[in-house]
A tleap script that builds the chain and sets N, CA, C and O, in Angstrom:
source leaprc.protein.ff14SB
mol = sequence {
  NMET LYS ALA ILE LYS GLN PHE ASN GLY ILE
  ASP PHE PRO LEU TRP LYS LYS MET ILE GLU
  GLY ILE LEU GLU PHE LEU GLU LEU ASP TYR
  VAL LEU TYR THR VAL LYS PRO PHE PRO PRO
  THR SER GLY ILE GLU ASP TYR ASP GLU LYS
  MET TYR GLU TYR HIE PHE LYS LEU GLU GLN
  TRP GLU LYS ASP ASN LYS LEU ALA LYS ARG
  ASN ILE LYS ARG SER ILE SER ASP GLY ILE
  ARG GLY VAL LEU MET MET ARG ARG THR ARG
  LEU LEU VAL VAL SER SER CILE
}
set mol.1.N position { 39.934 215.442 25.068 }
set mol.1.CA position { 39.836 216.475 24.057 }
set mol.1.C position { 40.528 217.765 24.497 }
set mol.1.O position { 40.880 218.588 23.652 }
set mol.2.N position { 40.722 217.950 25.755 }
set mol.2.CA position { 41.362 219.170 26.221 }
set mol.2.C position { 42.811 219.259 25.756 }
set mol.2.O position { 43.359 220.359 25.675 }
set mol.3.N position { 43.446 218.128 25.449 }
set mol.3.CA position { 44.840 218.135 25.005 }
set mol.3.C position { 44.976 218.676 23.585 }
set mol.3.O position { 46.067 219.068 23.172 }
set mol.4.N position { 43.888 218.699 22.845 }
set mol.4.CA position { 43.942 219.196 21.473 }
set mol.4.C position { 43.630 220.681 21.460 }
set mol.4.O position { 42.578 221.119 21.924 }
set mol.5.N position { 44.561 221.440 20.923 }
set mol.5.CA position { 44.339 222.871 20.765 }
set mol.5.C position { 43.307 223.056 19.657 }
set mol.5.O position { 43.392 222.418 18.608 }
set mol.6.N position { 42.333 223.933 19.898 }
set mol.6.CA position { 41.289 224.144 18.895 }
set mol.6.C position { 41.885 224.620 17.579 }
set mol.6.O position { 42.791 225.452 17.549 }
set mol.7.N position { 41.353 224.069 16.495 }
set mol.7.CA position { 41.803 224.461 15.163 }
set mol.7.C position { 41.282 225.859 14.869 }
set mol.7.O position { 40.081 226.112 14.958 }
set mol.8.N position { 42.182 226.759 14.519 }
set mol.8.CA position { 41.803 228.140 14.225 }
set mol.8.C position { 42.243 228.560 12.824 }
set mol.8.O position { 42.318 229.751 12.523 }
set mol.9.N position { 42.530 227.587 11.977 }
set mol.9.CA position { 42.947 227.879 10.607 }
set mol.9.C position { 44.442 227.758 10.402 }
set mol.9.O position { 44.928 227.905 9.281 }
set mol.10.N position { 45.173 227.493 11.466 }
set mol.10.CA position { 46.630 227.390 11.380 }
set mol.10.C position { 47.061 225.966 11.697 }
set mol.10.O position { 46.537 225.353 12.628 }
set mol.11.N position { 48.009 225.434 10.935 }
set mol.11.CA position { 48.601 224.110 11.137 }
set mol.11.C position { 47.574 222.974 11.076 }
set mol.11.O position { 47.470 222.156 11.990 }
set mol.12.N position { 46.825 222.948 9.978 }
set mol.12.CA position { 45.818 221.909 9.778 }
set mol.12.C position { 46.398 220.497 9.859 }
set mol.12.O position { 45.781 219.640 10.493 }
set mol.13.N position { 47.555 220.209 9.248 }
set mol.13.CA position { 48.077 218.833 9.313 }
set mol.13.C position { 48.276 218.324 10.753 }
set mol.13.O position { 47.983 217.166 11.048 }
set mol.14.N position { 48.770 219.187 11.636 }
set mol.14.CA position { 48.964 218.784 13.029 }
set mol.14.C position { 47.625 218.535 13.711 }
set mol.14.O position { 47.454 217.537 14.411 }
set mol.15.N position { 46.670 219.450 13.505 }
set mol.15.CA position { 45.337 219.295 14.102 }
set mol.15.C position { 44.676 218.001 13.611 }
set mol.15.O position { 44.109 217.246 14.400 }
set mol.16.N position { 44.758 217.759 12.304 }
set mol.16.CA position { 44.141 216.567 11.726 }
set mol.16.C position { 44.752 215.297 12.329 }
set mol.16.O position { 44.038 214.353 12.665 }
set mol.17.N position { 46.067 215.291 12.458 }
set mol.17.CA position { 46.755 214.126 13.031 }
set mol.17.C position { 46.300 213.885 14.473 }
set mol.17.O position { 46.096 212.743 14.883 }
set mol.18.N position { 46.144 214.960 15.231 }
set mol.18.CA position { 45.711 214.823 16.624 }
set mol.18.C position { 44.269 214.334 16.712 }
set mol.18.O position { 43.955 213.483 17.544 }
set mol.19.N position { 43.400 214.856 15.873 }
set mol.19.CA position { 41.998 214.415 15.861 }
set mol.19.C position { 41.916 212.946 15.477 }
set mol.19.O position { 41.204 212.175 16.121 }
set mol.20.N position { 42.639 212.554 14.434 }
set mol.20.CA position { 42.619 211.148 14.022 }
set mol.20.C position { 43.126 210.248 15.142 }
set mol.20.O position { 42.604 209.149 15.334 }
set mol.21.N position { 44.135 210.699 15.884 }
set mol.21.CA position { 44.652 209.916 17.002 }
set mol.21.C position { 43.616 209.740 18.108 }
set mol.21.O position { 43.457 208.647 18.653 }
set mol.22.N position { 42.922 210.810 18.430 }
set mol.22.CA position { 41.864 210.736 19.461 }
set mol.22.C position { 40.750 209.812 19.003 }
set mol.22.O position { 40.299 208.959 19.768 }
set mol.23.N position { 40.298 209.972 17.757 }
set mol.23.CA position { 39.216 209.126 17.253 }
set mol.23.C position { 39.638 207.664 17.181 }
set mol.23.O position { 38.830 206.767 17.420 }
set mol.24.N position { 40.900 207.426 16.852 }
set mol.24.CA position { 41.409 206.055 16.830 }
set mol.24.C position { 41.404 205.474 18.242 }
set mol.24.O position { 41.004 204.328 18.443 }
set mol.25.N position { 41.846 206.264 19.214 }
set mol.25.CA position { 41.854 205.815 20.600 }
set mol.25.C position { 40.437 205.466 21.069 }
set mol.25.O position { 40.234 204.488 21.788 }
set mol.26.N position { 39.469 206.276 20.654 }
set mol.26.CA position { 38.074 206.041 21.026 }
set mol.26.C position { 37.399 204.978 20.150 }
set mol.26.O position { 36.224 204.664 20.336 }
set mol.27.N position { 38.157 204.432 19.196 }
set mol.27.CA position { 37.664 203.449 18.227 }
set mol.27.C position { 36.495 204.000 17.408 }
set mol.27.O position { 35.521 203.299 17.131 }
set mol.28.N position { 36.620 205.275 17.030 }
set mol.28.CA position { 35.619 205.932 16.200 }
set mol.28.C position { 36.174 206.311 14.829 }
set mol.28.O position { 35.433 206.801 13.977 }
set mol.29.N position { 37.455 206.093 14.611 }
set mol.29.CA position { 38.105 206.542 13.379 }
set mol.29.C position { 37.572 205.861 12.129 }
set mol.29.O position { 37.686 206.412 11.034 }
set mol.30.N position { 37.001 204.692 12.268 }
set mol.30.CA position { 36.523 203.972 11.080 }
set mol.30.C position { 35.428 204.737 10.346 }
set mol.30.O position { 35.270 204.563 9.137 }
set mol.31.N position { 34.656 205.590 11.054 }
set mol.31.CA position { 33.587 206.331 10.380 }
set mol.31.C position { 34.140 207.365 9.403 }
set mol.31.O position { 33.427 207.821 8.510 }
set mol.32.N position { 35.410 207.734 9.571 }
set mol.32.CA position { 36.034 208.675 8.647 }
set mol.32.C position { 36.333 208.025 7.293 }
set mol.32.O position { 36.416 208.708 6.273 }
set mol.33.N position { 36.493 206.715 7.297 }
set mol.33.CA position { 36.974 206.008 6.105 }
set mol.33.C position { 35.976 205.012 5.524 }
set mol.33.O position { 36.255 204.377 4.507 }
set mol.34.N position { 34.821 204.873 6.158 }
set mol.34.CA position { 33.833 203.923 5.653 }
set mol.34.C position { 32.528 204.645 5.343 }
set mol.34.O position { 32.203 205.662 5.956 }
set mol.35.N position { 31.801 204.112 4.401 }
set mol.35.CA position { 30.505 204.683 4.061 }
set mol.35.C position { 29.451 204.120 5.002 }
set mol.35.O position { 29.626 203.065 5.612 }
set mol.36.N position { 28.364 204.848 5.099 }
set mol.36.CA position { 27.233 204.416 5.911 }
set mol.36.C position { 26.743 203.073 5.364 }
set mol.36.O position { 26.623 202.906 4.150 }
set mol.37.N position { 26.459 202.114 6.257 }
set mol.37.CA position { 25.983 200.801 5.773 }
set mol.37.C position { 24.718 200.944 4.927 }
set mol.37.O position { 23.891 201.822 5.174 }
set mol.38.N position { 24.581 200.090 3.946 }
set mol.38.CA position { 23.398 200.125 3.104 }
set mol.38.C position { 22.662 198.796 3.218 }
set mol.38.O position { 23.283 197.764 3.473 }
set mol.39.N position { 21.341 198.810 3.031 }
set mol.39.CA position { 20.536 197.600 3.247 }
set mol.39.C position { 20.798 196.542 2.182 }
set mol.39.O position { 21.195 196.853 1.060 }
set mol.40.N position { 20.569 195.294 2.554 }
set mol.40.CA position { 20.736 194.213 1.572 }
set mol.40.C position { 19.610 194.257 0.535 }
set mol.40.O position { 18.538 194.812 0.778 }
set mol.41.N position { 19.877 193.674 -0.590 }
set mol.41.CA position { 18.884 193.594 -1.656 }
set mol.41.C position { 17.822 192.578 -1.279 }
set mol.41.O position { 18.138 191.476 -0.829 }
set mol.42.N position { 16.569 192.949 -1.461 }
set mol.42.CA position { 15.488 192.016 -1.132 }
set mol.42.C position { 15.533 190.813 -2.069 }
set mol.42.O position { 15.939 190.914 -3.227 }
set mol.43.N position { 15.112 189.694 -1.544 }
set mol.43.CA position { 15.070 188.471 -2.337 }
set mol.43.C position { 16.341 187.650 -2.301 }
set mol.43.O position { 16.386 186.570 -2.889 }
set mol.44.N position { 17.374 188.129 -1.629 }
set mol.44.CA position { 18.610 187.355 -1.560 }
set mol.44.C position { 18.501 186.290 -0.474 }
set mol.44.O position { 17.630 186.349 0.394 }
set mol.45.N position { 19.391 185.334 -0.543 }
set mol.45.CA position { 19.420 184.262 0.448 }
set mol.45.C position { 19.738 184.850 1.821 }
set mol.45.O position { 20.570 185.750 1.933 }
set mol.46.N position { 19.090 184.352 2.849 }
set mol.46.CA position { 19.273 184.807 4.238 }
set mol.46.C position { 18.973 186.298 4.399 }
set mol.46.O position { 19.650 187.004 5.147 }
set mol.47.N position { 17.937 186.767 3.675 }
set mol.47.CA position { 17.599 188.190 3.694 }
set mol.47.C position { 17.318 188.696 5.108 }
set mol.47.O position { 17.825 189.746 5.502 }
set mol.48.N position { 16.516 187.957 5.871 }
set mol.48.CA position { 16.151 188.403 7.217 }
set mol.48.C position { 17.383 188.538 8.115 }
set mol.48.O position { 17.503 189.498 8.877 }
set mol.49.N position { 18.283 187.580 8.020 }
set mol.49.CA position { 19.510 187.623 8.814 }
set mol.49.C position { 20.379 188.815 8.409 }
set mol.49.O position { 20.937 189.513 9.256 }
set mol.50.N position { 20.477 189.028 7.105 }
set mol.50.CA position { 21.287 190.150 6.611 }
set mol.50.C position { 20.638 191.492 6.963 }
set mol.50.O position { 21.339 192.476 7.201 }
set mol.51.N position { 19.314 191.532 6.997 }
set mol.51.CA position { 18.616 192.755 7.372 }
set mol.51.C position { 18.845 193.075 8.854 }
set mol.51.O position { 19.036 194.233 9.226 }
set mol.52.N position { 18.824 192.045 9.682 }
set mol.52.CA position { 19.103 192.216 11.104 }
set mol.52.C position { 20.533 192.742 11.295 }
set mol.52.O position { 20.769 193.663 12.076 }
set mol.53.N position { 21.463 192.147 10.578 }
set mol.53.CA position { 22.864 192.577 10.646 }
set mol.53.C position { 23.015 194.022 10.165 }
set mol.53.O position { 23.763 194.805 10.749 }
set mol.54.N position { 22.298 194.363 9.097 }
set mol.54.CA position { 22.329 195.722 8.565 }
set mol.54.C position { 21.864 196.726 9.616 }
set mol.54.O position { 22.526 197.739 9.838 }
set mol.55.N position { 20.734 196.454 10.262 }
set mol.55.CA position { 20.205 197.376 11.265 }
set mol.55.C position { 21.170 197.540 12.433 }
set mol.55.O position { 21.343 198.641 12.955 }
set mol.56.N position { 21.793 196.446 12.836 }
set mol.56.CA position { 22.772 196.502 13.922 }
set mol.56.C position { 23.961 197.380 13.525 }
set mol.56.O position { 24.374 198.255 14.287 }
set mol.57.N position { 24.509 197.141 12.325 }
set mol.57.CA position { 25.659 197.916 11.853 }
set mol.57.C position { 25.299 199.386 11.642 }
set mol.57.O position { 26.088 200.275 11.960 }
set mol.58.N position { 24.102 199.637 11.103 }
set mol.58.CA position { 23.666 201.009 10.859 }
set mol.58.C position { 23.526 201.774 12.169 }
set mol.58.O position { 23.979 202.914 12.277 }
set mol.59.N position { 22.912 201.165 13.144 }
set mol.59.CA position { 22.742 201.819 14.442 }
set mol.59.C position { 24.104 202.155 15.066 }
set mol.59.O position { 24.303 203.251 15.590 }
set mol.60.N position { 25.024 201.210 15.004 }
set mol.60.CA position { 26.358 201.431 15.563 }
set mol.60.C position { 27.105 202.512 14.798 }
set mol.60.O position { 27.735 203.377 15.406 }
set mol.61.N position { 27.043 202.472 13.462 }
set mol.61.CA position { 27.729 203.456 12.636 }
set mol.61.C position { 27.185 204.861 12.905 }
set mol.61.O position { 27.958 205.808 13.050 }
set mol.62.N position { 25.856 204.999 12.973 }
set mol.62.CA position { 25.253 206.311 13.206 }
set mol.62.C position { 25.642 206.858 14.578 }
set mol.62.O position { 25.928 208.048 14.709 }
set mol.63.N position { 25.654 206.007 15.591 }
set mol.63.CA position { 26.058 206.427 16.937 }
set mol.63.C position { 27.518 206.875 16.939 }
set mol.63.O position { 27.845 207.935 17.474 }
set mol.64.N position { 28.386 206.074 16.347 }
set mol.64.CA position { 29.810 206.396 16.308 }
set mol.64.C position { 30.086 207.637 15.462 }
set mol.64.O position { 30.950 208.442 15.808 }
set mol.65.N position { 29.366 207.794 14.369 }
set mol.65.CA position { 29.524 208.961 13.513 }
set mol.65.C position { 29.135 210.230 14.273 }
set mol.65.O position { 29.812 211.254 14.173 }
set mol.66.N position { 28.055 210.157 15.022 }
set mol.66.CA position { 27.605 211.302 15.810 }
set mol.66.C position { 28.658 211.692 16.850 }
set mol.66.O position { 28.945 212.875 17.031 }
set mol.67.N position { 29.225 210.708 17.527 }
set mol.67.CA position { 30.269 210.986 18.521 }
set mol.67.C position { 31.519 211.568 17.878 }
set mol.67.O position { 32.122 212.498 18.414 }
set mol.68.N position { 31.909 211.021 16.726 }
set mol.68.CA position { 33.090 211.524 16.018 }
set mol.68.C position { 32.878 212.971 15.591 }
set mol.68.O position { 33.761 213.809 15.769 }
set mol.69.N position { 31.712 213.263 15.028 }
set mol.69.CA position { 31.416 214.630 14.597 }
set mol.69.C position { 31.405 215.587 15.784 }
set mol.69.O position { 31.885 216.716 15.675 }
set mol.70.N position { 30.865 215.148 16.908 }
set mol.70.CA position { 30.834 215.995 18.104 }
set mol.70.C position { 32.262 216.318 18.559 }
set mol.70.O position { 32.564 217.461 18.901 }
set mol.71.N position { 33.134 215.312 18.560 }
set mol.71.CA position { 34.524 215.546 18.959 }
set mol.71.C position { 35.238 216.483 17.994 }
set mol.71.O position { 36.011 217.343 18.417 }
set mol.72.N position { 34.986 216.320 16.720 }
set mol.72.CA position { 35.617 217.188 15.722 }
set mol.72.C position { 35.112 218.621 15.877 }
set mol.72.O position { 35.908 219.560 15.884 }
set mol.73.N position { 33.800 218.795 15.999 }
set mol.73.CA position { 33.233 220.138 16.130 }
set mol.73.C position { 33.749 220.856 17.372 }
set mol.73.O position { 34.002 222.060 17.339 }
set mol.74.N position { 33.905 220.115 18.465 }
set mol.74.CA position { 34.389 220.727 19.704 }
set mol.74.C position { 35.844 221.161 19.585 }
set mol.74.O position { 36.305 221.987 20.373 }
set mol.75.N position { 36.566 220.625 18.624 }
set mol.75.CA position { 37.978 220.969 18.488 }
set mol.75.C position { 38.226 222.013 17.405 }
set mol.75.O position { 39.371 222.251 17.022 }
set mol.76.N position { 37.165 222.632 16.913 }
set mol.76.CA position { 37.284 223.686 15.904 }
set mol.76.C position { 36.836 224.998 16.543 }
set mol.76.O position { 35.807 225.042 17.217 }
set mol.77.N position { 37.595 226.051 16.335 }
set mol.77.CA position { 37.240 227.351 16.924 }
set mol.77.C position { 35.889 227.821 16.385 }
set mol.77.O position { 35.457 227.420 15.304 }
set mol.78.N position { 35.239 228.677 17.163 }
set mol.78.CA position { 33.912 229.178 16.776 }
set mol.78.C position { 33.944 229.891 15.435 }
set mol.78.O position { 33.012 229.760 14.642 }
set mol.79.N position { 35.010 230.648 15.171 }
set mol.79.CA position { 35.111 231.363 13.904 }
set mol.79.C position { 35.163 230.434 12.705 }
set mol.79.O position { 34.477 230.661 11.708 }
set mol.80.N position { 35.970 229.397 12.797 }
set mol.80.CA position { 36.075 228.419 11.703 }
set mol.80.C position { 34.761 227.652 11.564 }
set mol.80.O position { 34.280 227.438 10.451 }
set mol.81.N position { 34.187 227.242 12.681 }
set mol.81.CA position { 32.922 226.495 12.659 }
set mol.81.C position { 31.828 227.318 11.990 }
set mol.81.O position { 31.032 226.788 11.215 }
set mol.82.N position { 31.790 228.627 12.293 }
set mol.82.CA position { 30.781 229.497 11.689 }
set mol.82.C position { 30.932 229.586 10.183 }
set mol.82.O position { 29.940 229.562 9.455 }
set mol.83.N position { 32.166 229.688 9.712 }
set mol.83.CA position { 32.425 229.750 8.269 }
set mol.83.C position { 31.996 228.441 7.607 }
set mol.83.O position { 31.382 228.451 6.540 }
set mol.84.N position { 32.323 227.314 8.247 }
set mol.84.CA position { 31.952 226.017 7.673 }
set mol.84.C position { 30.438 225.860 7.605 }
set mol.84.O position { 29.912 225.344 6.619 }
set mol.85.N position { 29.734 226.300 8.645 }
set mol.85.CA position { 28.278 226.175 8.656 }
set mol.85.C position { 27.644 227.082 7.600 }
set mol.85.O position { 26.675 226.691 6.950 }
set mol.86.N position { 28.187 228.296 7.422 }
set mol.86.CA position { 27.657 229.192 6.392 }
set mol.86.C position { 27.847 228.569 5.015 }
set mol.86.O position { 26.951 228.621 4.173 }
set mol.87.N position { 29.014 227.982 4.794 }
set mol.87.CA position { 29.292 227.360 3.500 }
set mol.87.C position { 28.355 226.185 3.275 }
set mol.87.O position { 27.802 226.022 2.187 }
set mol.88.N position { 28.179 225.370 4.302 }
set mol.88.CA position { 27.290 224.203 4.187 }
set mol.88.C position { 25.866 224.651 3.883 }
set mol.88.O position { 25.191 224.056 3.043 }
set mol.89.N position { 25.408 225.702 4.566 }
set mol.89.CA position { 24.056 226.206 4.349 }
set mol.89.C position { 23.895 226.704 2.921 }
set mol.89.O position { 22.886 226.426 2.273 }
set mol.90.N position { 24.897 227.446 2.423 }
set mol.90.CA position { 24.822 227.929 1.044 }
set mol.90.C position { 24.773 226.764 0.061 }
set mol.90.O position { 24.012 226.798 -0.907 }
set mol.91.N position { 25.590 225.727 0.308 }
set mol.91.CA position { 25.586 224.576 -0.596 }
set mol.91.C position { 24.240 223.869 -0.580 }
set mol.91.O position { 23.773 223.414 -1.624 }
set mol.92.N position { 23.608 223.768 0.587 }
set mol.92.CA position { 22.283 223.138 0.671 }
set mol.92.C position { 21.242 223.965 -0.070 }
set mol.92.O position { 20.379 223.412 -0.751 }
set mol.93.N position { 21.318 225.277 0.057 }
set mol.93.CA position { 20.368 226.150 -0.635 }
set mol.93.C position { 20.562 226.021 -2.137 }
set mol.93.O position { 19.592 225.835 -2.872 }
set mol.94.N position { 21.797 226.116 -2.601 }
set mol.94.CA position { 22.074 226.033 -4.034 }
set mol.94.C position { 21.673 224.676 -4.590 }
set mol.94.O position { 21.117 224.601 -5.685 }
set mol.95.N position { 21.941 223.607 -3.860 }
set mol.95.CA position { 21.619 222.275 -4.378 }
set mol.95.C position { 20.114 222.018 -4.389 }
set mol.95.O position { 19.645 221.126 -5.096 }
set mol.96.N position { 19.355 222.789 -3.613 }
set mol.96.CA position { 17.906 222.564 -3.590 }
set mol.96.C position { 17.179 223.366 -4.667 }
set mol.96.O position { 15.978 223.191 -4.871 }
set mol.97.N position { 17.909 224.243 -5.354 }
set mol.97.CA position { 17.278 225.067 -6.411 }
set mol.97.C position { 17.135 224.263 -7.679 }
set mol.97.O position { 16.630 224.773 -8.680 }
savepdb mol mol.pdb
quit
């Protein structure tokens, strides 16, 4: 991660390309393009087997997503990160009203 210059609001396309490259190297890039696994419908054939598979995939996805987010956050300057967190907080407050 030290090879990536922290994103400070300038040259987003280059920063994004570098982050995607790092995440791809770490085999974490799939969390950027896939949705969180969802449980199988009850009553289907081989439900128990599919439920076991679901839990395995969910655990792996959540772990990989956490690592990917940590790498992304570490590569964003404190000023940009603060703005993003303020925006996220405002959106959560507004959506809860």
